[in-house]
C-alpha positions in Angstrom: -0.2 -0.1 0.0 1.6 3.4 -1.2 0.0 5.2 1.8 1.7 2.7 4.3 5.1 3.1 2.4 8.1 4.6 4.5 11.4 6.1 3.3 13.2 3.1 4.7 11.3 1.0 2.1 13.3 2.9 -0.7 17.4 2.5 -1.4 19.2 5.0 0.2 20.6 7.8 -2.1 24.1 6.3 -2.1 22.8 2.8 -2.6 20.8 4.1 -5.8 24.0 5.4 -6.9 26.2 2.5 -6.4 23.4 0.3 -8.1 23.5 2.2 -11.2 27.1 2.3 -11.4 27.4 -1.5 -11.2 24.8 -1.7 -14.1 27.0 0.6 -16.2 30.0 -1.4 -15.3 28.2 -4.5 -16.3 27.3 -3.2 -19.6 30.9 -1.7 -20.4 32.3 -5.3 -19.5 29.7 -6.9 -22.1 30.9 -4.3 -24.7 34.5 -5.0 -24.4 34.3 -8.7 -24.4 32.5 -8.7 -27.7 34.6 -5.9 -29.2 35.9 -7.2 -32.4 33.7 -9.9 -32.6 30.2 -9.1 -33.7 27.2 -11.0 -32.6 26.0 -14.1 -34.7 23.0 -12.4 -36.3 25.0 -9.1 -37.2 25.7 -9.4 -40.9 28.5 -8.3 -42.8 26.4 -6.3 -45.4 28.9 -3.7 -46.6 32.5 -3.5 -47.7 34.2 -1.0 -46.0 35.2 0.4 -49.4 31.8 1.2 -50.5 31.8 4.2 -47.9 34.9 5.9 -49.3 34.7 8.6 -52.0 37.6 7.5 -54.2 39.3 10.6 -56.1 41.3 10.4 -59.2 45.1 11.2 -59.1 46.2 11.2 -62.5 46.7 13.7 -65.1 44.7 13.7 -68.2 44.4 14.9 -71.6 40.7 14.6 -71.7 38.4 17.7 -72.1 36.1 16.9 -69.3 37.5 14.8 -66.1 34.7 15.9 -63.5 32.6 12.6 -63.7 31.1 10.6 -60.9 31.8 6.9 -61.7 29.0 4.7 -60.0 30.3 1.3 -59.3 27.6 -1.1 -58.9 29.5 -3.6 -56.4 28.4 -7.2 -56.8 29.9 -9.1 -53.6 33.1 -11.4 -54.5 33.5 -9.9 -58.0 36.8 -8.1 -56.8 34.8 -5.0 -56.0 36.5 -4.0 -53.0 40.0 -4.5 -54.7 38.7 -2.4 -57.6 37.8 0.5 -55.5 40.9 0.6 -53.8 42.6 0.8 -56.9 40.7 3.1 -58.7 42.5 6.5 -57.7 45.4 5.0 -59.8 43.2 4.5 -62.6 41.0 7.9 -62.8 41.9 11.6 -63.6 41.8 14.3 -61.1 38.6 15.8 -60.5 36.8 12.3 -61.1 35.3 10.3 -58.0 34.1 6.7 -58.1 31.6 5.9 -55.4 30.4 2.2 -54.7 26.6 1.1 -54.6 27.1 0.0 -51.0 26.5 -3.6 -52.5 23.1 -2.4 -53.6 21.8 -3.5 -56.9 21.6 -1.1 -60.1 17.8 -0.5 -59.9 17.8 0.1 -56.0 16.8 3.3 -54.6 20.5 3.9 -53.4 22.0 3.4 -56.4 19.8 5.4 -58.7 20.1 8.3 -56.2 23.6 8.2 -56.9 23.3 8.0 -60.7 20.7 11.0 -60.6 22.7 13.0 -58.0 25.6 14.4 -60.1 25.4 16.2 -63.5 28.0 13.8 -65.2 27.7 10.2 -64.2 29.3 7.1 -65.7 28.2 3.6 -64.9 31.1 1.3 -64.0 30.6 -2.7 -63.5 32.8 -5.5 -62.6 31.8 -9.1 -63.3 32.9 -12.5 -62.7 33.1 -16.1 -64.1 29.7 -17.1 -62.7 30.5 -20.6 -61.3 33.6 -19.5 -59.7 31.6 -16.5 -58.3 29.1 -18.7 -56.8 31.5 -20.9 -55.0 33.4 -17.8 -53.9 30.5 -16.8 -52.2 29.8 -19.9 -50.3 33.3 -20.0 -49.0 32.8 -16.2 -47.8 30.0 -17.4 -46.0 31.3 -20.4 -44.5 34.8 -19.0 -43.4 34.0 -15.2 -42.8 30.3 -14.2 -42.5 28.9 -17.1 -40.9 32.0 -18.6 -39.5 30.2 -18.9 -35.9 26.9 -19.9 -37.0 26.7 -23.6 -36.3 23.4 -23.8 -38.8 25.6 -23.0 -41.8 26.4 -26.3 -43.7 30.0 -27.7 -43.3 29.6 -31.0 -42.6 32.8 -33.0 -43.4 36.3 -32.3 -44.1 38.0 -29.8 -46.5 37.3 -26.7 -47.8 34.2 -27.6 -49.9 32.5 -29.4 -47.3 28.9 -28.2 -47.1 28.8 -27.2 -50.6 26.0 -29.3 -52.1 23.4 -29.1 -49.1 24.0 -24.9 -49.5 23.5 -25.3 -53.3 20.3 -27.5 -52.9 18.7 -25.1 -50.5 19.4 -22.5 -52.9 18.0 -24.3 -55.8 14.9 -25.3 -53.8 12.0 -22.9 -55.1 9.8 -23.2 -51.8 13.0 -22.5 -49.6 12.5 -19.2 -47.9 15.8 -19.0 -45.9 19.4 -19.1 -47.4 21.4 -19.5 -44.2 21.5 -15.7 -43.8 23.9 -15.3 -46.3 24.5 -14.6 -50.2 21.7 -16.0 -52.3 23.9 -16.6 -55.2 21.1 -17.6 -57.8 21.6 -15.4 -61.0 23.0 -12.8 -58.8 24.6 -11.2 -61.4 21.8 -10.8 -63.4 19.6 -9.8 -60.5 21.9 -7.1 -59.7 21.5 -5.6 -63.1 17.9 -6.1 -63.5 16.1 -5.6 -60.0 16.4 -3.7 -56.9 17.0 -7.1 -55.0 20.3 -7.1 -52.7 22.6 -10.3 -52.5 20.9 -11.4 -49.4 17.2 -11.4 -50.8 15.7 -14.7 -51.7 14.4 -14.4 -55.3 11.0 -15.3 -55.8 11.0 -14.9 -59.6 13.8 -15.1 -62.3 15.5 -11.8 -63.3 14.8 -10.5 -66.8 18.2 -11.5 -68.7 17.2 -8.9 -71.4 17.1 -6.0 -68.9 20.4 -7.1 -67.6 21.9 -7.1 -71.0 20.6 -3.7 -71.6 22.2 -2.3 -68.5 25.3 -4.0 -69.4 25.3 -2.4 -72.8 24.5 1.3 -71.5 27.5 1.0 -69.0 30.3 3.3 -69.6 32.9 0.5 -68.7 32.6 -3.2 -67.9 35.8 -5.2 -66.5 36.1 -8.8 -65.8 37.7 -10.3 -62.4 39.4 -13.1 -64.7 41.1 -10.2 -66.4 41.5 -7.6 -63.8 45.0 -6.5 -64.9 43.8 -5.5 -68.4 40.2 -4.2 -66.9 42.5 -1.7 -65.0 44.6 -0.8 -67.9 41.5 -0.2 -70.3 39.9 1.8 -67.4 43.0 4.2 -67.0 43.6 4.5 -70.8 39.8 5.5 -71.5 39.4 8.0 -68.7 42.8 9.6 -69.1 43.2 9.7 -72.9 46.8 8.5 -72.3 48.3 5.2 -73.5 50.5 3.2 -71.1 53.5 1.1 -72.2 53.2 -1.7 -69.7 49.5 -2.2 -70.9 50.7 -2.9 -74.3 50.2 -6.3 -75.9 53.7 -8.0 -75.3 55.2 -5.4 -73.3 57.7 -6.7 -70.7 57.5 -3.4 -68.5 55.6 -4.2 -64.9 52.7 -1.9 -64.2 51.8 -0.9 -60.6 50.9 -3.7 -58.0 47.3 -4.1 -57.9 45.3 -5.2 -54.9 44.0 -8.6 -54.2 41.5 -8.6 -51.0 41.2 -12.2 -49.9 39.4 -11.6 -46.9 41.2 -14.4 -45.1 39.0 -16.9 -47.2 40.4 -19.9 -49.1 40.6 -19.4 -52.8 37.6 -20.5 -55.1 39.5 -23.5 -57.2 37.1 -25.0 -59.3 39.4 -27.9 -60.0 38.6 -29.1 -56.6 35.2 -29.8 -57.1 33.5 -32.9 -58.5 31.1 -33.3 -61.4 27.9 -33.2 -59.4 29.1 -30.0 -57.2 30.0 -28.4 -60.7 26.5 -29.0 -61.7 24.8 -27.7 -58.7 26.8 -24.6 -59.1 26.2 -24.3 -63.0 22.2 -24.6 -62.0 22.4 -21.5 -60.0 23.8 -19.2 -62.4 22.2 -20.2 -66.0 21.4 -16.6 -66.8 24.9 -15.3 -65.3 26.5 -17.4 -67.7 24.9 -15.6 -70.7 25.4 -12.4 -69.1 29.0 -12.9 -68.4 29.4 -14.2 -72.2 28.2 -10.6 -73.2 30.4 -9.1 -71.1 33.5 -10.5 -72.6 32.3 -9.2 -75.7 32.1 -5.7 -74.2 35.7 -6.1 -72.8 36.8 -6.9 -76.2 35.1 -4.0 -77.6 36.7 -1.7 -75.2 40.1 -3.0 -76.2 39.4 -2.4 -79.6 38.5 1.2 -78.9 41.7 1.8 -77.0 43.5 0.2 -80.0 42.0 2.7 -82.5 42.9 5.6 -80.1 46.8 4.5 -79.4 47.6 2.1 -82.1 47.4 -1.9 -82.5 48.2 -3.8 -79.3 47.6 -0.7 -77.1 44.7 -2.2 -75.2 46.7 -5.5 -74.3 46.4 -8.8 -75.9 43.0 -10.3 -77.1 42.0 -12.4 -74.2 38.3 -13.1 -75.2 38.7 -16.6 -76.7 40.8 -17.5 -73.4 37.7 -16.2 -71.2 35.1 -18.1 -73.5 37.2 -21.3 -73.5 37.6 -21.1 -69.6 33.7 -20.9 -69.4 33.2 -23.6 -71.7 35.8 -25.8 -70.2 33.7 -25.6 -66.9 30.3 -26.5 -68.4 32.0 -29.4 -70.1 33.4 -30.7 -66.8 29.9 -30.3 -65.5 27.8 -31.3 -68.5 30.4 -33.6 -70.6 29.2 -33.7 -74.5 30.7 -35.6 -77.2 29.7 -32.6 -79.6 31.5 -30.2 -77.5 28.4 -28.3 -77.1 28.3 -28.2 -73.3 25.5 -26.4 -71.9 23.1 -26.8 -68.9 20.3 -28.9 -70.1 17.3 -26.8 -71.5 14.8 -28.6 -68.9 16.2 -26.7 -66.1 14.8 -23.4 -65.1 13.3 -22.0 -62.1 
């Protein structure tokens, strides 16, 4: 009864202060104990490089250099490395900003594109099957390393891969182990507003992704990263580079290679069934990548036209196509050499 309560029922003034101090010390101790080790449910959604305005440092003979280069950062496509290297490949006055790992048609990326008088879209794509395997390894060894529910049964780097891929291929599954969903992720990034963590309900429109690819100012490939960096630098500064020329023995600047303390995605370690599962995840990405190879070669020919034969580096399109074809043939052997994902497979 409030009317019968006396002052002796309450804590003394100094007792209340002591209790508050003990609570603060407990909160501080808990924060210190978890410092550097985020809770299990905290997701690494963003590369630190996305939060930086990367400013060009090079002299240029171009008439206009003050462009905002909007880089659509698809996770595990050499995006962090590319952003860190970008100041050495862009002219003074230019700024490159990452999309915070958001898709091209996400509101944030569209705001970047529309927020500056002169913008240029920049993309970096990767061998789709290798990218899917790399995203699995990133989830297993970095993002969900403390998650006991993430598939990792067995021994070896690739353990858990089959269960992970089968879950992502399940049309009715609404949970993708709280990490990347690799299903046609490169096509999704160029055709939708979905993030890498979104569980897609419908297949993305390949035609829209191809249109986005065609409108991009520059398209690089992770498998041809040194040449991609050379082409971007020469196209933006309008200046030739001797070390980029085909057959040159001159060494260029050392390029960044972010590993994130994760094992490398070596497709030679995978068996036929595992390759098939990964290939089924990315049928549209494979076609998108083939078009990106054509775009890269067109950029090389453009540089050759500006600065002479071989200035854009050696032709690598055939080699890149053969690498993709070899992977598909390992997954789906064919006596005719026309290795492809079976037509009956679909979403």
